[in-house]
N, C-alpha and C positions, 0 to 999 in steps of 0.2 A: 656427713651423709647428705645426699641430695633429696630434695622433695620428690614425691612421686611424679613421674613423667618428665622430670627435668634432667637432661643429660649433663654430666659434668663437663663435656666437651662443647656444649652449646655456648656460643659467643654472641655478645651484643655490641653494637656500635657504641663508642664512647669518644667524645671529643672534648678533652679537657687537658690543661697543662698539669704535668706531674713533676714534682720535685723529687729527685733521687740523689743519693749520696754514694759515690764510689770512694770507699774509705772515708776520708774527711772532706772530700771535694764535692761541694753541692753543684748539681747540674739540673737542667730542665729539659723535658721532652714532651711531645704531644701524644697522649693516649689515642689509639685508633679503635681498639676493641678490647673487651674484657670478658673473662669467664671466671668461674670459681677456682680454676687452676692457675690463671695467670693473666697477663696483659701484654699487648703489643704496643711498643713505644716507637713512634716515628722520630728518627734523629739522623743527622748526617754523620754523626760520630758514635756509632754503637760500640759498646764495650765488648771485650773478648768473650767468647763462649766460656761457660763455667765460672764467670766472674760473679761474685756476690755483691749485692747492693741493697740498700735500704730505701724503700719508696714511701712517699707520703701521698696518699690518694684521697680524692674526694669525688664521689660520683656526682653526676649532673642533676640528680633529683633532690639535692638539698640535704642529704643525709650527712652525718658528722664525718669529718676526715678521719682517716686511720693510717697507721704505719704498719708496714709489712716487710719482712725480709724476703728477697727474691734471688734467683740465679738466672743468668742469661743462658738460655738453652739453644738459641738459634739467632744468627744475624742474617739480615736480608739486604742485599745490595739494591739500591733504588733503581727503578726503571720508569718508563713512560706510564705503565699501568699499575705499578705497586710502589708505595713509598718505601724508602730504605728505613731500616730500624732494627729492632731486636725484640725477640719474644722472651719475656721474663716469666719464669715459673715461680709461683708463690711457694715458699718452703716453711714459713712460720706465720700462718694467718690465724688470728683468733676465730673461734667458732662463731661468735656474734658477727664478725666482719664477713665471714664466709656466707652466713645467712643473708646479710644485707646485699652482698653481691649477687647471690642467687635470686633474690627477689627482684633486683634491678634487671638482671638478665632476662628473667621470665617476663617482666612487664615490657621490656624493650623488644623482645622477639615476638611477643603476641601482637604488639602494636604494628610491627613491621610485616607481619604475615598477612 
């Protein structure tokens, strides 16, 4: 459940390297933005839509890293104005990690406003 006044669709910028596992193959991508529902990963080799992956995330505010199961819901072809990559929806996120992300998003969007 979201804090009062914080939309679950609200996204915040995030610039950090994310390790993820496609089955047993470790890979790395650059996170671009995050919400309590998912993360956009910039990569030249996005996985197919509906693909499950395990992500190891650490926010840039020094909070502890956490692991989450995700599903690729959309792939984006890169262009001059938008990086290529994939939108990953969180499907198994611990409540404490959701609260951590929510607090991060709220801080980052207030700072940017």
